[in-house]
C-alpha positions as CSV (number, residue, x, y, z in Angstrom):
1,X,-30.0,-4.3,-10.9
2,X,-27.7,-2.5,-8.5
3,X,-24.1,-3.5,-8.7
4,X,-20.7,-3.0,-7.3
5,X,-17.9,-3.5,-9.9
6,X,-14.2,-3.5,-10.1
7,X,-12.3,-1.9,-13.1
8,X,-8.8,-3.3,-13.6
9,X,-6.5,-1.1,-15.7
10,X,-3.5,-2.4,-17.8
11,X,-1.1,-1.5,-15.0
12,X,-2.9,-3.7,-12.5
13,X,-4.4,-0.9,-10.5
14,X,-8.1,-1.1,-9.8
15,X,-11.1,1.2,-9.2
16,X,-14.2,0.0,-7.3
17,X,-17.5,1.7,-8.0
18,X,-21.3,1.3,-7.9
19,X,-24.0,1.5,-10.5
20,X,-27.5,1.9,-9.2
21,X,-29.0,1.2,-12.7
22,X,-27.0,-1.8,-13.8
23,X,-25.9,-0.1,-17.0
24,X,-23.5,-2.3,-19.0
25,X,-21.3,0.4,-20.4
26,X,-20.9,2.5,-17.2
27,X,-17.3,2.5,-16.0
28,X,-17.4,4.8,-13.1
29,X,-16.3,8.2,-12.2
30,X,-12.6,7.7,-11.5
31,X,-10.4,10.7,-11.9
32,X,-9.2,10.6,-15.5
33,X,-6.2,12.9,-14.9
34,X,-5.1,10.7,-12.0
35,X,-5.2,7.6,-14.2
36,X,-3.6,9.3,-17.3
37,X,-0.5,10.0,-15.2
38,X,0.3,6.3,-15.0
39,X,0.3,5.8,-18.8
40,X,2.3,7.1,-21.7
41,X,0.6,8.6,-24.8
42,X,1.6,5.4,-26.7
43,X,0.1,3.1,-24.0
44,X,-3.2,5.1,-24.2
45,X,-3.4,4.4,-27.9
46,X,-4.3,0.7,-27.3
47,X,-6.0,0.5,-23.9
48,X,-7.9,-2.4,-22.4
49,X,-9.8,-2.4,-19.1
50,X,-11.7,-5.2,-17.4
51,X,-15.0,-4.7,-15.6
52,X,-16.0,-7.3,-13.1
53,X,-19.3,-7.4,-11.1
54,X,-18.3,-8.1,-7.5
55,X,-21.8,-7.8,-5.9
56,X,-25.3,-7.3,-7.2
57,X,-28.8,-6.9,-5.9
58,X,-32.3,-6.3,-7.3
59,X,-33.7,-5.3,-3.9
60,X,-31.0,-3.5,-1.9
61,X,-31.7,0.1,-0.8
62,X,-29.2,2.7,-2.2
63,X,-27.8,3.1,1.3
64,X,-27.0,-0.6,1.5
65,X,-25.2,-0.3,-1.9
66,X,-23.2,2.7,-0.7
67,X,-22.1,0.8,2.4
68,X,-21.1,-2.3,0.4
69,X,-19.1,-0.1,-2.0
70,X,-17.1,1.3,0.9
71,X,-16.6,-2.1,2.4
72,X,-15.2,-3.5,-0.9
73,X,-13.0,-0.4,-1.5
74,X,-11.4,-1.0,1.9
75,X,-11.2,-4.8,1.5
76,X,-9.5,-4.5,-1.9
77,X,-7.5,-1.4,-0.8
78,X,-8.4,0.3,-4.1
79,X,-8.1,3.6,-2.2
80,X,-4.4,2.9,-1.6
81,X,-2.6,4.9,-4.3
82,X,-0.2,2.1,-5.0
83,X,-3.1,-0.3,-5.6
84,X,-6.0,1.6,-7.0
85,X,-7.6,4.8,-8.1
86,X,-10.4,5.3,-5.5
87,X,-9.8,8.6,-3.6
88,X,-12.5,8.0,-1.0
89,X,-12.6,6.9,1.7
90,X,-9.2,8.3,2.3
91,X,-6.6,5.5,2.6
92,X,-5.1,5.1,6.1
93,X,-1.9,3.1,6.1
94,X,-1.7,0.8,9.1
95,X,1.6,0.9,10.9
96,X,3.1,-2.5,11.4
97,X,4.3,-3.3,14.9
98,X,8.1,-3.6,15.3
99,X,9.0,-1.5,12.2
């Protein structure tokens, strides 16, 4: 089973990733150093994350999974440093008219 998942960290920030094998205990390849900067040593001593499956397919080609992952990263804005830990695709802030 191929899946797109969302990991939610204790601070509310998220990471969206894919798993082409459907492995239960795979939690992605987010940058550990980037995440660690947001937590104190004490907070890291008791740390709970949540993994949610956002999309799954038994038949999708890897290319389709890749496209869906990017779509969900953009939709959830997990590449926005204030919202999440995805570093790709690069977040592009949209300027609001009149500001």
